[in-house]
C-alpha positions in Angstrom: 123.2 212.3 -10.2 124.7 215.1 -8.6 128.1 214.2 -6.1 127.9 215.2 -2.9 130.0 218.0 -1.6 133.1 216.9 0.3 132.8 218.5 3.9 135.8 216.9 5.7 139.5 216.3 4.6 141.2 213.8 6.6 145.0 213.8 7.0 147.2 211.7 4.9 149.3 208.7 6.1 152.5 208.6 5.1 155.7 206.0 6.2 158.0 208.4 7.4 161.5 207.1 8.0 162.3 207.1 11.7 165.4 209.4 11.5 163.4 212.0 10.1 160.9 212.2 13.3 161.5 214.6 16.2 159.9 215.1 19.2 158.0 218.0 19.5 158.0 220.4 22.3 154.5 221.2 22.4 153.1 217.9 23.3 151.1 218.1 26.1 152.2 215.3 28.3 154.7 216.4 30.7 154.5 213.9 33.4 155.6 210.0 33.3 152.3 208.0 34.1 151.4 204.3 33.4 153.6 201.6 32.2 157.2 202.4 31.3 159.1 203.2 27.8 160.6 199.4 28.0 157.6 198.0 28.4 156.2 199.7 25.7 159.3 198.9 23.5 159.0 195.4 24.2 155.0 195.7 23.4 156.0 196.9 19.8 158.7 194.5 19.3 156.2 191.9 19.6 153.2 193.1 18.0 154.4 196.1 16.1 153.3 199.4 16.2 149.5 199.3 16.7 148.8 203.1 16.7 150.1 205.5 13.8 152.3 208.7 15.1 150.5 212.1 14.8 153.3 214.6 13.0 153.4 217.9 11.5 156.1 219.0 8.7 159.0 221.3 10.4 159.1 224.6 8.6 162.0 226.7 8.0 162.6 230.6 8.8 160.9 231.0 5.2 157.9 228.7 5.8 159.6 226.1 3.4 159.1 222.5 4.8 162.6 221.1 5.6 162.0 217.2 5.0 161.8 216.8 8.8 158.7 216.0 11.2 158.2 216.5 14.7 155.2 214.3 16.9 153.2 216.3 18.9 151.1 213.1 19.6 152.7 209.8 20.4 155.5 210.7 22.2 155.9 207.6 24.3 155.5 205.5 20.9 158.3 207.8 19.4 160.6 207.3 22.6 159.9 203.6 22.4 161.0 203.5 19.1 164.0 205.5 20.0 165.0 202.9 22.1 164.7 200.0 19.8 167.0 201.6 18.0 169.8 202.5 20.9 169.1 198.9 21.2 169.9 198.1 17.6 166.7 196.2 17.4 165.5 198.5 14.5 167.4 200.6 12.2 167.0 204.4 12.3 165.8 204.4 8.7 163.2 201.9 9.6 159.6 203.4 7.7 157.4 204.5 11.0 153.4 205.0 9.9 152.5 208.8 10.2 148.9 210.6 10.2 150.6 214.1 8.7 148.5 217.2 9.6 148.9 220.6 7.3 151.7 222.4 8.9 149.6 225.7 7.9 146.5 224.2 9.8 144.5 226.5 11.7 144.3 224.4 14.6 147.0 224.7 17.0 150.0 221.8 17.6 149.4 221.5 21.2 145.3 220.8 20.5 146.3 217.5 18.5 148.6 216.5 21.2 146.0 217.5 24.0 142.9 215.9 22.0 144.5 212.6 21.2 145.2 212.1 25.1 142.1 213.7 26.2 139.4 212.2 23.9 140.6 208.6 24.4 138.7 206.1 26.6 139.8 203.5 28.7 139.1 199.9 28.4 136.1 198.8 30.2 137.3 196.5 32.8 135.0 193.6 31.6 136.7 193.7 28.5 140.1 193.0 29.9 138.4 190.4 31.8 136.9 188.7 29.0 140.0 189.2 26.4 142.1 187.2 29.4 139.6 184.6 29.4 139.7 184.2 25.6 143.8 184.5 25.4 143.2 181.8 28.3 141.0 179.9 26.3 143.3 179.5 23.2 146.0 177.8 25.4 147.7 180.9 27.0 148.7 180.0 30.7 148.6 183.0 33.5 152.4 183.7 33.5 152.5 183.6 29.6 149.6 186.6 30.0 151.3 188.3 32.5 154.6 188.3 30.5 152.6 189.5 27.1 151.0 192.5 28.7 153.8 193.1 31.3 151.8 192.6 34.8 152.0 189.7 37.3 150.7 186.4 37.3 148.0 187.4 40.2 146.9 190.0 38.2 145.8 188.0 35.4 144.4 185.7 37.8 142.1 187.9 39.4 141.1 188.7 36.2 140.1 185.5 35.1 138.4 184.7 38.3 136.3 187.8 37.7 135.1 186.5 34.0 133.9 183.1 35.0 131.2 185.5 37.5 127.7 184.5 35.9 126.8 186.1 32.2 123.9 187.6 34.0 125.9 189.4 36.7 128.2 190.8 34.0 125.5 192.4 32.2 124.3 193.9 35.7 127.8 195.0 36.0 128.6 196.3 32.3 124.8 198.5 33.1 126.6 200.0 36.3 123.9 198.0 38.6 126.5 196.6 40.8 130.3 198.0 41.6 133.5 196.4 40.5 133.8 195.4 44.4 130.5 193.7 44.5 131.1 191.9 41.3 134.8 191.1 43.2 132.9 189.2 46.3 130.9 186.8 43.8 133.9 184.9 42.9 134.2 183.1 46.0 131.8 180.4 44.2 131.8 179.3 41.0 128.1 178.2 40.9 126.1 180.6 38.8 122.8 179.8 40.1 123.6 180.7 43.5 125.2 184.0 42.4 122.6 184.9 40.8 120.2 184.3 43.8 122.2 186.2 46.2 121.8 189.0 43.6 118.1 188.6 43.6 117.8 188.4 47.4 120.1 191.7 47.7 119.0 193.7 44.6 116.6 195.8 45.9 117.6 195.7 49.2 119.5 198.5 51.5 122.2 196.1 52.6 124.2 194.7 49.3 128.0 195.3 50.6 130.5 193.1 49.4 130.6 191.4 52.9 126.8 190.9 52.8 127.3 189.0 49.6 130.1 187.2 50.8 128.5 186.2 53.4 125.4 184.7 51.8 127.5 183.0 49.5 129.3 180.7 52.4 126.4 180.6 54.7 125.8 176.9 54.1 129.9 176.4 54.5 132.1 175.9 57.2 135.6 178.3 57.8 138.7 176.7 57.6 139.3 178.5 61.2 136.7 176.3 62.5 138.1 173.9 65.3 136.8 171.0 63.3 138.5 172.1 60.1 141.5 172.5 61.8 141.4 169.3 63.6 140.9 167.4 60.1 143.5 169.4 58.2 142.0 171.3 54.5 144.4 168.8 52.5 142.5 165.6 54.0 139.3 167.3 53.6 140.4 168.2 49.9 141.7 164.4 49.6 138.4 163.5 50.5 136.6 165.3 47.5 135.8 168.4 49.3 135.6 171.9 47.8 137.9 175.3 49.2 136.0 178.2 48.3 138.6 181.1 48.2 138.6 184.7 48.1 141.0 186.1 46.2 140.0 189.5 46.3 139.8 189.5 50.3 141.7 188.0 53.3 139.6 184.7 53.9 141.6 183.0 56.6 142.1 180.2 54.5 138.3 180.1 52.5 135.4 178.1 53.5 134.9 174.4 53.3 131.5 173.5 50.8 130.6 170.5 52.4 130.0 170.3 56.1 128.1 166.9 55.7 131.9 165.5 54.6 134.1 167.4 57.2 131.6 165.9 60.0 132.0 162.8 58.9 135.7 162.8 58.3 135.9 164.2 62.1 133.4 161.4 63.4 135.9 159.0 62.1 139.1 160.5 63.1 137.6 160.7 66.6 136.0 157.5 66.5 140.1 156.0 65.5 141.4 158.0 68.4 138.5 156.7 70.8 139.3 153.0 69.6 142.8 153.4 70.0 142.0 154.5 73.8 139.3 151.9 74.5 142.2 149.5 74.3 143.7 151.3 77.5 140.7 149.2 79.3 138.6 152.1 80.4 134.7 151.5 80.8 133.2 153.9 78.9 134.5 156.7 76.5 132.2 159.7 75.4 133.6 161.5 72.0 132.0 165.1 70.9 133.8 167.5 69.1 132.0 169.9 71.3 131.7 168.5 74.9 129.4 171.4 76.8 130.7 173.5 79.7 130.7 171.2 83.1 130.5 167.3 81.4 132.5 166.3 84.1 130.2 167.5 86.7 129.7 164.8 89.4 132.6 162.7 88.4 135.3 162.0 90.1 138.9 162.5 88.5 141.1 159.8 89.0 144.6 160.9 90.7 146.8 159.9 88.2 150.9 160.2 88.6 152.8 161.5 85.5 155.0 159.2 83.6 158.8 159.5 84.5 160.8 161.1 82.0 163.9 159.1 80.4 167.5 160.5 81.5 167.1 161.5 77.7 164.1 163.4 78.1 165.4 165.4 81.3 169.2 166.4 79.6 166.8 167.6 76.8 164.5 169.5 79.0 167.0 171.0 80.6 168.9 172.1 77.8 165.8 173.7 76.4 165.5 175.7 80.4 169.2 176.5 79.7 168.8 177.9 76.1 165.6 179.7 77.0 167.4 181.6 80.0 170.1 182.9 78.0 167.9 183.8 75.1 166.1 185.8 77.5 168.9 187.2 79.3 170.6 188.1 75.7 167.2 189.7 74.5 165.3 190.6 77.9 165.9 194.5 77.3 165.7 194.7 73.7 162.1 196.4 72.6 161.3 193.8 70.0 162.6 190.7 69.2 164.3 189.4 66.4 161.8 187.0 64.4 164.2 184.0 64.3 164.5 184.8 68.0 160.7 185.2 69.2 160.3 182.0 67.2 162.6 180.0 68.7 161.4 181.2 72.1 158.0 180.2 71.2 159.2 176.3 69.6 160.9 176.2 73.3 157.9 177.2 75.2 155.7 174.5 73.0 157.9 172.1 74.2 158.5 172.6 77.6 154.9 172.6 77.7 154.7 168.9 76.4 157.2 167.9 79.3 154.6 169.5 81.6 151.6 167.5 79.9 152.8 163.8 79.8 150.9 161.2 79.7 149.7 159.8 83.5 149.7 156.3 85.0 146.6 155.3 86.6 145.9 152.3 89.0 144.6 149.2 86.3 141.6 148.6 89.1 140.6 152.1 88.7 140.9 152.3 84.8 138.3 149.5 84.7 135.8 151.5 86.0 136.6 155.0 84.7 136.4 156.9 81.6 137.5 159.2 79.4 136.2 162.4 77.9 137.3 163.4 74.0 137.3 166.5 72.3 138.7 169.3 70.1 139.6 172.6 71.8 138.9 175.6 69.6 142.6 175.6 67.9 141.7 172.1 66.7 143.8 170.3 68.7 142.8 166.9 70.4 141.7 166.8 73.7 142.0 163.9 75.8 140.9 164.0 79.4 141.3 160.6 80.9 140.5 159.3 84.4 136.9 160.4 85.3 134.4 157.8 87.8 130.7 158.1 87.5 129.1 157.6 91.2 127.2 154.8 90.1 130.6 153.1 88.8 132.1 153.5 92.3 133.8 151.0 94.0 132.3 149.4 97.3 134.7 147.8 99.9 134.4 144.4 99.6 132.7 142.8 103.4 135.1 139.6 103.6 137.8 140.5 101.3 137.0 138.2 98.7 133.8 139.5 97.4 132.8 143.0 95.8 129.8 145.0 94.3 129.2 145.5 91.4 131.2 147.9 89.2 134.3 146.4 91.0 137.7 146.0 88.8 137.5 141.9 89.5 138.9 141.2 86.3 143.0 139.4 86.3 145.4 141.7 84.5 145.3 139.7 81.2 141.4 139.9 80.9 141.2 143.8 81.7 143.7 144.7 79.0 142.2 141.9 76.4 139.3 143.4 74.0 137.8 140.1 73.4 136.8 140.3 77.2 136.3 144.0 77.9 135.1 146.7 75.2 134.8 150.2 76.3 131.6 151.5 75.9 131.7 154.4 73.0 129.4 157.5 72.9 129.5 159.9 70.0 127.7 163.2 70.1 126.9 164.4 73.9 124.8 167.3 72.7 120.9 167.2 71.9 119.4 168.5 69.0 116.6 170.7 69.0 113.3 170.4 68.1 111.8 172.2 64.7 109.8 174.9 66.0 106.3 176.4 64.8 106.5 179.4 62.7 103.5 180.9 63.2 103.0 184.7 62.8 102.0 185.3 66.1 104.3 186.1 68.8 104.4 183.1 71.2 106.1 181.8 74.5 109.6 180.8 74.1 110.4 177.5 74.1 111.1 176.1 77.8 114.2 174.4 77.2 115.8 178.2 75.2 114.9 179.8 78.6 116.6 177.4 80.8 119.7 177.7 78.4 119.5 181.3 78.0 118.9 181.3 82.5 122.2 179.3 82.5 124.1 182.0 80.6 122.6 184.3 83.5 123.4 181.8 86.2 127.0 181.4 85.5 127.0 185.3 84.6 125.8 186.1 88.5 128.3 183.5 89.8 131.1 185.2 87.9 129.9 188.6 89.3 129.1 187.6 92.7 132.6 186.1 93.0 134.4 189.3 91.7 132.2 191.2 94.4 133.2 190.0 97.6 130.8 192.5 99.5 127.7 191.1 97.7 128.7 187.4 98.2 129.2 187.8 101.8 126.0 189.9 102.2 124.1 187.3 100.4 125.7 185.1 102.7 124.5 186.4 105.6 121.1 187.2 104.8 120.9 183.3 104.0 121.9 182.4 107.2 119.7 185.1 109.3 116.6 183.5 107.7 117.3 179.9 108.4 118.6 180.9 111.8 116.0 183.3 112.9 113.4 182.7 110.8 111.1 179.9 108.9 111.6 180.2 105.1 110.5 176.8 103.3 112.0 178.1 99.6 115.5 177.7 99.0 115.8 180.7 96.9 118.9 182.0 94.9 121.9 181.9 97.0 122.1 177.8 97.7 124.3 178.9 100.9 125.2 175.0 101.5 127.4 175.8 98.1 125.7 172.6 96.2 127.2 173.0 92.6 123.9 173.4 90.6 124.6 171.7 87.1 123.5 173.3 84.1 121.2 170.5 82.5 120.8 172.2 79.0 123.1 174.7 77.4 124.4 176.0 73.8 127.3 174.8 72.6 128.7 178.6 73.4 128.5 178.8 76.9 131.9 176.7 77.8 133.6 179.6 75.5 131.7 182.5 77.2 133.8 184.8 79.2 132.1 184.2 82.2 132.7 180.5 81.9 136.5 180.9 81.5 136.8 183.4 84.2 135.0 181.0 86.8 137.3 177.9 85.5 140.3 180.4 85.8 139.5 181.2 89.3 138.5 177.7 90.3 141.5 176.1 88.9 144.1 179.1 90.8 142.3 177.9 94.2 142.5 174.2 93.5 146.1 174.3 93.0 146.8 175.8 96.0 144.4 174.2 98.7 145.5 171.2 100.8 142.4 168.8 100.0 144.1 165.4 100.9 143.9 166.0 104.8 141.1 167.4 106.9 143.4 168.9 109.6 145.7 170.1 107.5 142.8 172.0 105.3 141.7 173.5 108.5 144.8 174.8 109.6 145.5 176.2 105.9 142.1 178.0 106.2 142.8 179.1 109.4 146.2 181.2 108.6 144.7 182.7 105.4 144.6 186.3 105.7 141.1 188.3 105.8 141.3 189.5 102.0 142.1 185.7 101.3 139.5 184.1 103.1 136.9 186.9 101.8 137.7 186.2 98.3 137.5 182.3 99.0 134.3 182.8 100.5 133.0 185.0 97.5 134.2 182.1 95.0 132.5 179.2 97.0 129.1 181.5 97.5 129.2 181.9 93.6 129.1 178.1 92.9 125.7 178.1 94.8 124.1 180.4 92.5 121.1 179.4 90.9 119.0 181.5 88.4 118.0 178.4 86.2 113.9 178.9 84.5 112.3 175.9 85.7 109.0 174.6 85.1 107.1 174.8 88.8 105.4 172.0 89.6 102.7 172.7 92.6 102.5 168.8 93.3 105.5 168.7 95.5 108.6 167.1 93.1 110.6 169.7 92.2 110.2 173.7 92.3 107.1 175.5 93.6 105.7 178.5 92.0 106.8 180.5 94.8 110.1 178.8 95.0 110.5 179.8 91.1 109.4 183.4 92.1 111.5 183.7 94.7 114.8 182.9 92.9 113.9 184.9 89.9 113.4 187.7 92.2 116.4 187.2 94.0 118.6 186.7 90.6 117.3 190.0 89.8 118.5 191.7 92.9 121.9 189.9 93.0 122.3 191.8 89.3 121.3 194.8 90.5 124.1 194.5 93.5 126.5 193.5 91.4 126.0 195.8 88.3 125.8 192.8 85.9 125.2 193.8 82.6 124.7 190.6 79.9 125.6 192.7 77.0 128.8 193.6 78.9 129.3 189.9 80.3 129.4 188.9 76.3 125.9 187.8 75.5 125.2 188.6 72.1 122.0 187.5 70.2 123.2 185.1 67.6 121.3 182.0 65.4 122.6 179.3 67.3 121.7 180.7 71.0 118.1 182.8 69.9 117.2 184.1 66.6 117.3 180.5 64.9 115.1 179.1 67.6 112.1 181.3 67.8 109.3 182.2 65.5 109.8 184.9 62.7 107.5 187.4 64.9 109.9 186.8 67.7 113.0 188.0 65.1 111.0 190.8 64.1 110.0 191.8 67.6 113.9 191.7 68.4 114.7 193.2 65.5 112.3 196.0 66.4 113.3 196.7 69.8 116.9 196.8 69.3 117.1 198.4 65.7 114.4 200.0 65.1 110.9 199.7 63.0 113.0 200.6 59.7 115.6 197.8 60.4 112.7 195.2 60.9 110.5 196.2 57.5 113.8 195.7 55.7 113.8 191.9 56.8 110.5 190.9 57.3 110.1 189.5 53.8 113.3 186.7 54.3 112.8 183.1 54.5 113.2 182.4 58.4 117.1 181.1 57.9 117.6 184.2 55.8 116.1 186.5 58.3 117.9 185.0 61.8 121.3 185.3 60.1 120.5 189.1 59.0 119.0 189.7 62.4 122.5 188.7 64.0 124.1 190.9 62.1 121.6 193.9 63.0 121.7 193.2 66.8 124.9 192.5 67.3 126.1 195.8 68.6 122.6 197.1 69.6 122.7 196.1 73.3 119.3 194.1 73.0 118.6 191.5 75.3 115.7 188.7 75.3 113.0 188.9 78.3 115.0 186.1 80.4 118.0 188.0 80.4 116.5 191.6 81.7 115.9 193.1 84.7 112.5 192.9 85.7 110.8 196.1 87.1 112.9 199.0 88.0 115.7 199.1 89.9 113.8 199.0 93.9 113.9 195.8 95.0 110.6 193.5 94.3 108.2 193.5 96.7 107.6 190.4 98.3 104.3 188.5 98.2 102.1 187.9 101.1 102.2 184.4 102.8 100.4 182.1 100.4 100.3 184.5 97.6 102.2 183.4 94.4 103.4 186.3 92.0 102.6 185.7 88.0 105.4 184.8 85.7 106.0 187.1 82.8 104.4 185.7 79.6 107.7 184.4 77.9 107.8 181.9 80.9 104.1 181.1 80.1 105.0 177.7 77.7 107.4 175.2 77.1 106.5 175.0 73.1 105.9 177.3 70.5 102.2 176.6 69.9 101.5 177.7 73.6 99.8 174.3 73.8 101.0 174.0 77.3 99.8 177.9 78.6 96.4 176.7 79.9 98.3 174.0 81.8 100.9 176.7 83.4 97.7 179.2 84.5 96.1 175.9 86.2 99.0 175.3 87.9 99.2 178.9 89.4 95.8 178.6 90.6 96.3 175.1 92.0 99.4 176.9 94.0 97.2 179.7 95.0 
């Protein structure tokens, strides 16, 4: 058998003493990049030389070898060995593995250097993740691995986190089916099944950014910045067996709490414990809710308590804090930026002074026996205890002969009033009713009546704020109402109830009380309440009479705004409640006031969300909203999703679209709506025709409209 002809001859390898090597001036690497020579020297000292040097013999002027060898490829390794010799960690005659090229080779020496660097391929990130994981499985800690490869422990921790992502997703990443940033997003959870489920949902979607992946992985969780989590504390949640999801690659504001049911139980238990302690004070009732609705104390009389007196030590502490605050203000008041320690100290002093201002109140013992307390949590997770509210049915009646009292009076002696065995406060936990599940049909059906009322509650509050901020419109509306009452005949109340009867908002979503309109109305009301003398009628009259014209108009606008009622109510043609004609009149006037004040519900802060609209209507309604707000293409991209996912995705798509549901839009054009003739009724929009999703009340409503005519 013939021996095949040799075509390629490989360069020979030799062990050459280090002192016979010299760095070639033909090395193409001129710019220093990557790890330092010191790190490479430490690596060689630990592992030995893992890659030979590429050398060529040095020739003299006559072309003979001199016994020296130059290093065109492997210059960094040469410098690292040189450093080890200088550090006396290696002798200068130590044999160095070298691959020796022919000095007479037709290949230029510069090409050797370029080829070694140019043809090298970096390690795939996935191989790095898995290698780190193998070392970790062998018992090496994050810090030990980091020390071996001269990187930070955080760098290793992040790569180990990536190594724990589902193998299926690793395969997708390996085949370039996803980017590294997307793989990073999946590290939020260790649940491989959930990771794969989310990828399957997004794989063929146009929207699979890392943020979208994180949102889907955490959609059933609660953020650590949620008021409930802040109230309980993440440490207490973890101690109770809860799991916190963390994103090591992005700022996550503390992460996500994976078990909302556990969190709610911890919140409820702590609030109940606090309520039990407060009940010992002798209150008749206590209402506990993490989310008390806006206007929860509507119609209740607030007790006038007196602040608990400060002790001499507390007064001295308060004065010392004020003096320190004034000193720091005087010393740093002219500087552009306060030093961090000074800024922190000023904040501490402000907090301490606020505590002195909000100290407990003393109440009359007889009043406590018929009054109650609201307990809730504010947006920052702080406990809010609002004591001293009396319901109308609990108001004490004057005794006829001085020796008897009507039911509701505090007749217990002092001992029994504070004896738990005699009186127990009625504690109610949870004040917000739940929303029933709706039918998820394919056709667009009327909106639920309660949802329409909640939406129009937003409009009513925003309209109140708009009227209060526009004195001209407020006074015009008041005069319009008074002239009709004085010179005409009008049975329907309309939108402006000019006698300023506070209109309670019976149904509302949890976000209403935190809306910009609610905050503006409350702040304005409290500002006026703090300066108006309400204790004496004559004093109040003199105070009002002495106001300048501008403040009189501002106060008038504020008072008129409390009579605004743009709520939808089911018409009742049989005499109880609002009639069809009255509802038509109310909604027409609400549109007119909206146009006059320039009210825009988008500018007022309303945005379509899962809680306030999208999660409470049918899929058809969701798709209709996306078509109107984001276009047909956007609707087609989500029409295959389940309702919960569709609602969340629709919230994102509509966030900045300015889209509003029908109850929040102006009807018709900018011209005032025509008034119906006497006895005529205007047809309601279709979305107001029913109180449920199956349309079962549509026929009944139509019959009511006919009866009213």
